[in-house]
Backbone as JSON, one array per atom type, in Angstrom:
{
  "sequence": "RQNYEFLETIKSDSEYFSISNFPDKSEFTKSHLPLVVVNVGDRKELLDKMTEGDNTSYGVIVSTFEELEPAYVSDYK",
  "N": [[-7.68, -3.11, 3.88], [-4.77, -2.81, 3.52], [-3.05, -5.25, 2.44], [-0.41, -7.26, 2.45], [0.38, -9.8, 2.15], [0.5, -10.96, -0.34], [2.79, -10.32, -1.32], [4.66, -12.34, -0.86], [4.41, -14.26, -2.95], [5.55, -13.1, -5.07], [8.34, -13.83, -6.92], [10.82, -12.44, -7.71], [12.85, -9.51, -7.26], [12.6, -7.59, -9.29], [10.44, -8.25, -10.71], [7.39, -7.24, -12.19], [4.3, -6.1, -10.65], [0.78, -5.47, -10.27], [-1.51, -3.44, -8.31], [-4.77, -4.35, -7.68], [-6.8, -2.77, -6.44], [-6.32, 0.01, -7.08], [-7.23, 3.18, -8.48], [-6.08, 3.74, -11.03], [-4.19, 1.86, -13.49], [-1.42, 0.76, -12.04], [1.95, -0.19, -11.84], [4.39, -2.03, -10.09], [7.55, -2.82, -8.44], [9.07, -4.97, -6.16], [11.28, -3.59, -5.13], [10.4, -0.96, -5.39], [8.85, -0.57, -3.07], [8.48, 0.23, 0.57], [11.06, -1.19, 2.61], [9.94, -2.16, 5.13], [7.53, -3.28, 4.41], [8.17, -5.05, 2.44], [10.17, -7.0, 3.53], [8.6, -8.57, 5.65], [8.63, -10.64, 7.64], [9.38, -11.13, 11.15], [7.89, -8.7, 11.92], [5.36, -8.65, 11.32], [3.3, -8.49, 13.33], [3.79, -5.71, 14.16], [3.05, -4.41, 11.72], [0.41, -5.19, 11.44], [-0.51, -3.73, 13.74], [-0.14, -1.27, 12.86], [-1.77, -1.01, 10.64], [-4.17, -1.37, 11.96], [-4.29, 1.0, 13.46], [-4.27, 2.98, 11.49], [-6.85, 2.29, 10.5], [-8.53, 2.75, 12.35], [-8.23, 5.49, 12.91], [-8.95, 9.05, 13.0], [-8.48, 10.45, 10.8], [-6.4, 11.27, 8.02], [-3.54, 13.12, 7.05], [-2.92, 14.28, 3.82], [-0.8, 15.0, 1.35], [-1.92, 16.54, -1.17], [-4.22, 17.63, -3.7], [-7.51, 17.82, -4.54], [-7.98, 18.4, -7.29], [-5.88, 17.67, -8.68], [-5.68, 14.87, -8.32], [-8.12, 13.36, -8.78], [-9.44, 10.88, -8.88], [-8.11, 9.26, -7.13], [-8.68, 10.71, -4.65], [-11.56, 10.5, -4.5], [-11.64, 7.7, -4.31], [-10.54, 7.24, -1.9], [-12.26, 8.37, -0.21]],
  "CA": [[-7.1, -2.21, 3.04], [-3.55, -3.04, 3.52], [-2.84, -6.78, 2.35], [0.85, -7.31, 1.94], [0.8, -11.16, 2.14], [0.63, -11.27, -1.62], [4.14, -10.15, -2.0], [5.38, -13.63, -0.71], [4.14, -14.95, -4.09], [6.42, -12.7, -5.99], [9.7, -14.41, -6.58], [11.95, -11.51, -7.97], [12.72, -8.11, -6.92], [12.45, -7.09, -10.51], [9.22, -8.7, -11.26], [6.39, -6.17, -11.85], [2.93, -6.48, -10.37], [-0.08, -4.28, -10.23], [-2.48, -3.56, -7.35], [-6.0, -4.23, -8.23], [-7.96, -1.75, -6.06], [-5.96, 1.38, -7.36], [-8.13, 3.66, -9.69], [-5.41, 3.57, -12.23], [-3.2, 0.63, -13.34], [-0.04, 1.1, -11.64], [2.88, -1.38, -11.79], [5.44, -1.83, -9.16], [8.4, -4.02, -8.19], [9.44, -5.03, -4.66], [12.26, -2.58, -4.91], [9.61, 0.36, -5.24], [8.12, -0.59, -1.81], [9.35, 0.35, 1.53], [11.47, -2.42, 3.12], [9.26, -2.65, 6.27], [6.62, -4.05, 3.89], [8.76, -6.2, 1.71], [10.63, -8.07, 4.41], [7.94, -8.44, 6.81], [9.26, -11.45, 8.77], [8.8, -10.92, 12.46], [7.41, -7.5, 12.04], [3.92, -8.75, 10.88], [2.51, -7.78, 14.29], [3.9, -4.34, 13.95], [2.23, -3.93, 10.47], [-0.91, -5.36, 11.69], [-0.97, -2.65, 14.57], [-0.1, 0.15, 12.16], [-2.96, -1.03, 9.94], [-5.33, -1.17, 12.73], [-4.29, 2.36, 13.78], [-4.88, 3.72, 10.42], [-8.23, 2.06, 10.08], [-9.42, 3.46, 13.4], [-7.95, 6.89, 13.14], [-10.15, 10.05, 12.8], [-8.16, 10.89, 9.41], [-4.97, 11.26, 7.51], [-3.1, 14.19, 6.21], [-2.27, 13.87, 2.59], [-0.19, 16.18, 0.54], [-2.39, 16.51, -2.53], [-5.57, 18.27, -3.79], [-8.53, 17.13, -5.42], [-8.06, 18.66, -8.8], [-4.67, 16.99, -9.05], [-5.75, 13.4, -8.3], [-9.56, 13.11, -8.31], [-9.75, 9.44, -8.86], [-7.64, 8.8, -5.82], [-9.41, 11.26, -3.57], [-12.79, 9.78, -4.42], [-11.54, 6.21, -3.97], [-10.19, 7.19, -0.55], [-13.45, 8.74, 0.56]],
  "C": [[-5.75, -2.5, 2.69], [-3.39, -4.58, 3.51], [-1.44, -6.78, 1.69], [1.17, -8.74, 1.85], [1.08, -11.65, 0.54], [1.99, -11.24, -2.22], [5.09, -11.45, -1.8], [5.2, -14.54, -2.01], [5.14, -14.36, -5.3], [7.81, -13.06, -5.9], [10.87, -13.27, -6.72], [11.75, -10.2, -7.63], [12.4, -7.2, -8.18], [11.08, -7.33, -11.08], [8.0, -7.55, -10.99], [5.02, -6.9, -11.58], [2.07, -5.14, -10.21], [-0.92, -4.61, -8.88], [-3.79, -3.39, -7.86], [-6.92, -3.19, -7.79], [-7.41, -0.28, -6.27], [-6.92, 1.85, -8.45], [-7.29, 3.59, -10.95], [-4.66, 2.48, -12.27], [-1.88, 1.05, -13.17], [0.79, -0.27, -11.47], [4.02, -1.02, -10.86], [6.45, -3.04, -9.03], [8.63, -3.94, -6.69], [10.42, -3.89, -4.19], [11.54, -1.15, -4.68], [9.05, 0.47, -3.83], [9.1, -0.34, -0.66], [9.75, -1.02, 2.13], [10.71, -3.04, 4.24], [8.16, -3.59, 5.64], [7.07, -5.36, 3.14], [9.24, -7.35, 2.53], [9.88, -8.04, 5.72], [8.24, -9.39, 7.99], [8.52, -11.34, 10.01], [8.09, -9.56, 12.73], [5.9, -7.43, 11.61], [3.11, -8.08, 11.92], [2.45, -6.4, 14.32], [2.96, -3.88, 12.89], [0.81, -4.02, 10.68], [-1.35, -4.28, 12.59], [-1.03, -1.27, 13.84], [-1.31, 0.33, 11.21], [-4.19, -0.74, 10.79], [-5.47, 0.37, 13.17], [-4.71, 3.26, 12.68], [-6.35, 3.46, 10.14], [-9.1, 2.68, 11.15], [-9.05, 4.88, 13.82], [-9.05, 7.86, 12.75], [-9.81, 10.55, 11.24], [-6.76, 10.69, 9.18], [-4.77, 12.67, 6.79], [-2.44, 13.79, 5.1], [-1.95, 15.08, 1.92], [-0.55, 16.13, -0.92], [-3.49, 17.41, -2.66], [-6.39, 17.6, -4.76], [-8.5, 17.26, -6.78], [-6.89, 17.91, -9.48], [-4.98, 15.4, -9.2], [-7.26, 13.02, -7.91], [-9.99, 11.95, -8.13], [-9.29, 8.91, -7.51], [-8.28, 9.34, -4.75], [-10.71, 10.64, -3.53], [-12.93, 8.39, -3.9], [-11.31, 6.27, -2.35], [-11.39, 7.45, 0.44], [-14.34, 7.59, 0.86]]
}
């Protein structure tokens, strides 16, 4: 679900990229992302553990509602 290695191929902090598995076309730059994801470096093991925890948890609390973002809610299910 979380694959951040592709960020290494983006050369500039101002270069736009889109994430293919989003329900809508959304464009981002590296500066839009949390620094922990952009500057992975020696934190790769931590990010992998965070991903594992997310994937094996019983659920996630999200501050939204189905009527506001139905495509994202159904994609997450």
